[in-house]
N, C-alpha and C positions, 0 to 999 in steps of 0.2 A: 835217791829212789833207783830200781833197778829197772833197766832198759827193757821196753812191752815184750820185744821177742824172748830175750831170758826167760822174762817172768812165765811168758805161758809154756816156753817150751822145759821150764823146771815141773812147771804141773802136769806136764804131758808126761814127762818119764814118769813124775810119783805116779799118775794114774795108772798107768801101764805096767809098772813093778810094783800094782797093786798096795801101795802105800794110802792110796787114797780112792773114796769109791767114783764111781761114774755121777753119781749125787753130787755130791763134793766138789768132784773135778768140774761138771756140769755148771754148779752154782759159779764157784769162784771164778771160771773165765766169763761167765755171764756178768757178774760183779764188774770186772774186771774192765771187760768192754763197756759199761754204763758208767763206771764209777772212776775207772784206771787213771794214770799216772801221764795222758798226751801230751803234756807241757815237752816231753824228751822229744828230741829231734830224731827222725826216723824217718825211711823210706813210704812213701805210699802204698810199693808193693808189701812191703811188711806190714802195713795195716790191714792190706786187702789179705793177707795170708790168716791175720787172727778174726776178721770178718766170718771170713769161709769157713775156720773152727767154730765161731759162736753162730753162725747160722744153723750146726748140726746141733750144739750142744743146748741152746734153746728152745729145742723142740725134742728133747730126754724127756722120756718116763721110765721109771721102773718098774711099771705095772703092765706087765702084756698086754692084758685084758684092753689096756686104753686103744679106744678106735678114733682117735683125734687124726685128720688127714694130715699127713708128712708125719707123724709120731716118729723119733729116733730110738732103737732100743741101745743095749749097752754096748753090742758087737757094732753098729755104724757107730758109735761115738768114738771105741777103741778105733776102729779103720779111720775116722777124721784127726784123732790124735798121731795116727803113725803117718797120714798124709802131710800133715803139719811139719812134723819131725823132719819129712824126708823135704819137704821143700826146705825148711831150714836149711840141711845139709849141701843144697844146690849152692 
């Protein structure tokens, strides 16, 4: 199975390249967080990076009229994906 960071990095790259939609990206990150391969050995800091991204995508809505407190739009999801990739590069 792919290392969790590599799996999420690929999803971020696909989303930012326009290969997958914000909805599909958000759903896949959320699904991985909830049901992914957490048996793989990795640093707690790596899990925290994925959790930070999850905390944004779980609140994504493609409906601009959505008034849910904390709602995240596509631009905010893109920013979170970019931040994830930047943290991985360090």
